[in-house]
N, C-alpha and C positions, 0 to 999 in steps of 0.2 A: 273716574274714567271709565268708557266703556271696556267691557273684557275684550271683546272681538276687536275693537281697533287697538289692542294692548300686544295682540298676539300674529304672528307671520310664519308660517310655515312654509317652506318648500322643500318639495320631493326631488333627490337627486338622484337617486339608483344609477343607471347607467349611464347618466349624459356624459359629453364631452365637456372639457373647459369648465370642471366643476368649480374650483376654489375661484375663479374670478367670477363666475357666476354666483356664488356664494357672497362674494364680497358686493358685489353690485344690489344682489336684493336686500342684502345687511344697509346698505350704505340710503339704498331708496327706505327701507321703516326707518330709517336714522334721519332723511329729510321730512316725512309726513310726520314725524315725532318732534321737530321743530330744532335735533343738534344739527343738522348739515342745512343750509351752508355756516359755519359755526363762526362766530362773533367774538374774537380773544381766543388766543393761546392757548388757555386752558380749557377752552369747549373745543378748539379744534384739536388737541392732544387727547381729549377723552373721547372722542369719533375715531381717530387714528387706532387709540387703543383697542378699540371694540374692532375694528376691522382687521386688524393684524391679528385678533385671536382667534374671529372667523375662520381667517387665512391658516390658522396653526392648525384648531380642530380639524377643520378640512382636510387638510395637507394629512395630518397625522391617520386622519381614516382611510385615507388613498392608500397612503403607504404600507401602514401598518396593522388594520383592522379589515380587510376585504371590500372596501370602499362603503358612503357615506350614505345613506338612504335619505334621511332628513336633514333640513335643518329648522331649527326653530330659535325666533326670535321672539322675546317676550319682554316688554316695558314693563317695569316695577316700579314705586312710587319713590325711590331713592338709589335704581339701580337698573342694569339690564341684564337680563340673562340669555345665554344663548346655550343651545343645545343640539348638539351632534350626534344624530343614530347613525349606529355602524352594523355590522352583521361579525365583528372581529370577537372574539372569544378573549382577547389578549387584555393586561392592565394597563393604560397609560401610568407614564411615571416620569420625570424628571432625571434627567441622566446624572447618576452622582460618581464620582466628583465633577459637578462641570467646567469644562476647561473651554474656556470662550475663545480662543484661538483656533478650537480645531472643527473643521469643516459638521456640518450635521448634529441631529441630535440635540437641537436649543429647542426647539417648538415649547415641551412642556415645561421648561426652564421660565421659556417668556411668560405662558400662561399664568405659570405660578405666581410672577415676580406682577405682572399686570394686572391682576385679579383680585379683587375682594375675597374670592374663595372657588373652588371648583372643586367637583369629586364626579365620580361614575355612577348610574343607576344602572343596574340590572332586573330584568324580569324571571323571576325562576323558573325554570323549565324550558326559556324560550332563548333561543339563539341571537348574540351581541348584544348591544347596549348602550344607554346613551353618558356621553360625555360631556357635563355641563358648565359652563364658567358663568361667573356674576363679575360686573366691572359698574364702579360708582357711576351715578350720571354726573353730567357736569353741572358745577357748580350756577 
């Protein structure tokens, strides 16, 4: 795989309509990588999971972290990695106990359930963080 073709980066900053923009950007990457249009229910579900996780990560950055600055979508051999860099100091975590019937607070619970793994990267002495998540490539 050509490394340059496996990474897509979108600057977000003060952009309006950030969540739909991030979803459209990710959908374009998935199309270029052959995930979409999906053939079969499993491939369609895998692509929808990626788009849902992008929405959740960007929404969390908008609501809780002073806004997202950058989205990176990285194709790996057996997965796709999503990275949302923001300016916030907080630590994302699934709300516990999770209450399915209550509005709000489901974003990181959804990320945790759909992803192979997720976490937070910080650069010592620098503001903000990068929240990342990895999802399995479709079979």
